[in-house]
C-alpha positions as CSV (number, residue, x, y, z in Angstrom):
1,M,121.6,34.8,340.2
2,E,118.2,34.7,338.5
3,N,119.5,32.5,335.7
4,L,121.1,30.2,338.1
5,L,117.9,30.0,340.1
6,A,115.9,29.1,337.0
7,D,118.4,26.5,336.0
8,I,118.3,24.9,339.4
9,K,114.5,24.7,339.2
10,I,114.8,22.9,335.9
11,L,117.5,20.6,337.3
12,I,115.2,19.7,340.2
13,V,112.3,18.8,337.8
14,N,114.5,16.9,335.3
15,T,116.7,15.1,337.8
16,L,113.8,13.9,339.9
17,E,111.5,13.4,336.9
18,L,108.7,15.5,338.4
19,E,106.5,15.2,335.3
20,D,103.6,17.1,336.8
21,V,105.7,20.1,337.9
22,D,106.6,23.1,335.8
23,P,109.9,24.5,336.9
24,S,108.5,28.1,336.8
25,S,105.8,27.0,339.2
26,I,108.4,26.3,342.0
27,G,108.5,29.3,344.3
28,N,111.9,30.6,345.2
29,D,111.2,30.0,348.9
30,E,108.9,27.0,348.5
31,A,110.0,24.1,350.7
32,L,111.5,21.3,348.7
33,F,110.7,18.7,351.4
34,D,107.7,17.8,353.4
35,E,104.9,20.3,352.9
36,G,106.5,21.8,349.8
37,L,107.3,19.7,346.8
38,G,107.3,16.6,349.1
39,L,110.8,15.4,348.2
40,D,112.4,12.7,350.4
41,S,116.0,11.7,351.4
42,I,116.5,9.7,348.2
43,D,115.5,12.7,346.1
44,A,118.0,14.8,348.2
45,L,120.8,12.3,347.3
46,E,119.9,12.3,343.6
47,L,119.7,16.1,343.6
48,G,123.0,16.4,345.4
49,I,124.7,14.2,342.8
50,A,123.2,16.2,340.0
51,L,124.4,19.5,341.5
52,Q,127.9,18.1,341.9
53,K,128.0,16.9,338.3
54,T,126.4,20.0,336.8
55,Y,128.1,22.7,338.8
56,G,131.4,21.0,339.8
57,I,130.7,21.6,343.5
58,E,131.7,19.4,346.5
59,I,129.0,18.5,348.9
60,D,130.2,17.2,352.3
61,E,127.5,14.9,353.6
62,E,128.8,15.4,357.1
63,D,128.2,19.2,357.0
64,E,125.6,19.9,359.6
65,S,124.4,23.0,357.7
66,L,123.6,21.0,354.6
67,P,119.8,20.8,355.3
68,E,119.7,24.6,355.3
69,H,121.1,24.6,351.8
70,F,118.5,22.2,350.6
71,Q,115.5,24.0,352.1
72,N,114.4,25.7,348.9
73,A,115.5,26.6,345.4
74,Q,116.8,30.0,346.5
75,A,119.0,28.4,349.2
76,L,120.3,25.9,346.7
77,A,121.2,28.7,344.3
78,K,123.1,30.6,347.0
79,F,124.9,27.4,348.0
80,V,125.9,26.6,344.4
81,E,127.0,30.2,343.7
82,A,129.2,30.2,346.8
83,N,130.8,26.8,346.0
84,R,131.3,26.8,342.3
85,T,134.7,25.9,341.0
């Protein structure tokens, strides 16, 4: 799971072109939106597409629990691990 978590942090930085952010500086529980990294809804969409392409997962945009999965890198890693094909 630690490798997946590190890979997801790298994916976040590369996908969203966060040039001033070192993936290792992203805390596992650091918020990705608002007060954390400050991502927005467009970033969420781009990140969701990258996760689907990279890990072969399906993301249902109608799933009401989706915001929970995108709270932080740790939650994303758990989501990817549970939904990998």
